N, C-alpha and C positions, 0 to 999 in steps of 0.2 A: 504494500500500500504506500502511496506517495506521502511525503511529509505533510503536504498541504491538507490532504484528506484526513490524515491522522490528527493533525492539529485541530481541524474543524470538529472532529468527533470528540476530542478532549474538551474543546470549548463548549460543545453541546452538553457533555456530561456535567461540567461545572455549572453551566446555565441552568440545567434541570435541578441541580442541588440547591441553587440559589433562588429558584423560581423566577428566572428571567430568560432572555433569549440569547442565542449564540452570538447574534449581532452585538448585543450589549456587552458581552464578555470580550469580544474582539475590540470594541471601542475602549473598554477599560484597559486592555493590554497595551493599547496604543496611546493612552493618555499619560501625561507627565505626572499627575498627582491623583491619588485616590483618597477620598475622605476616610477618616479613621473607622467609622461605623461600617462602611462597605468593606474595608480591609479586614475587620474582625469577622465579618460574615464569610469572606473568601477563605480566611485562615481556618475557620471552623469547618467549612466544607471540604477543604483540602487535608484537614487533620494535622495542621502545623500551627506554630505560634506566630503571632503578628510580627515579632522581631525577625523571624526567618524570612518572611516576605519582604520586610523593609530592607534587610541586609542581603538579599539574594544576589548571588553572582554565579555564573556557570562554573567558575573555578571552585567556589565553595561547595556547590552541589556535587561536583566530581570528587572533591576531597572527602566529602561526607560519605558518599557511597563507597569510595575506595577504603575508607577507614571505619566502615560500618561496624565491624566486629571489634575493632580496637576501642570504640566508644561504648560498647555494650556494658562494660563493667561499671561505668559511672551512672547508668540509668537515665542519662540525659544526653541526647545528641544535638547536633546543630539545628535540627528541625523539630525538636520536641523530644518526648520520651522515646527511648529505645526499648522495644519489647524483646524479651529473650525466649521467644517460642517460635516454632515453625507454623505458619498459618495452615499449611497442609495437614499437619498433625491435628490442629484444632478442627479442621473440616472433617477429617476422618472420625475424630471423636464425636462430633455432632451427628455424623451419619450413623454411627453405631448406637448412639443414644436414641435417635429417631427410629432406628430399626427395632430396638428393644421395646420402645413405646408402642410401635405398630403391632408387634407380636402380642403384647399384653392386651391391646385393644381387640385384636382378632380373637384371642382367647376369651375375653369377656363377652364378646358377641356370641361365640359358640355356646358359652354357658347360658346366656339368655335364651337362645334358641332351644337348647335342651330343656330348660325350665318351662318355657312356654309349651313345648311339645308334651311334657309331663302333665301340665295342667289340662291340656286339651284331651289327653287320653283318659284322665280321671273323670271327665264329664260324662 
């Protein structure tokens, strides 16, 4: 996918999170200044702190990701807290919990059907 299309999709995702349009996000990116309230909303939507947006530079972002594991011991990275877990592990964990819940739900439904059949037979 070309960079322009990817950028538009990223802008569209941010716009959706902020309840605005992709055009508005594009305009914000090209503006010289953004008011503090809008900056707080953007930071929240991106999951970063406001200072990270104010002090953003491509070099800082590259250094952050290159040193991601080096910063994990401090609990605080350049863009906010650093989490010491693998998102895929959390996804698998959630899947397993949902699977167990579904199995319990199916079992409860089977028990209800058996109970209702028992009541119908006794009539």
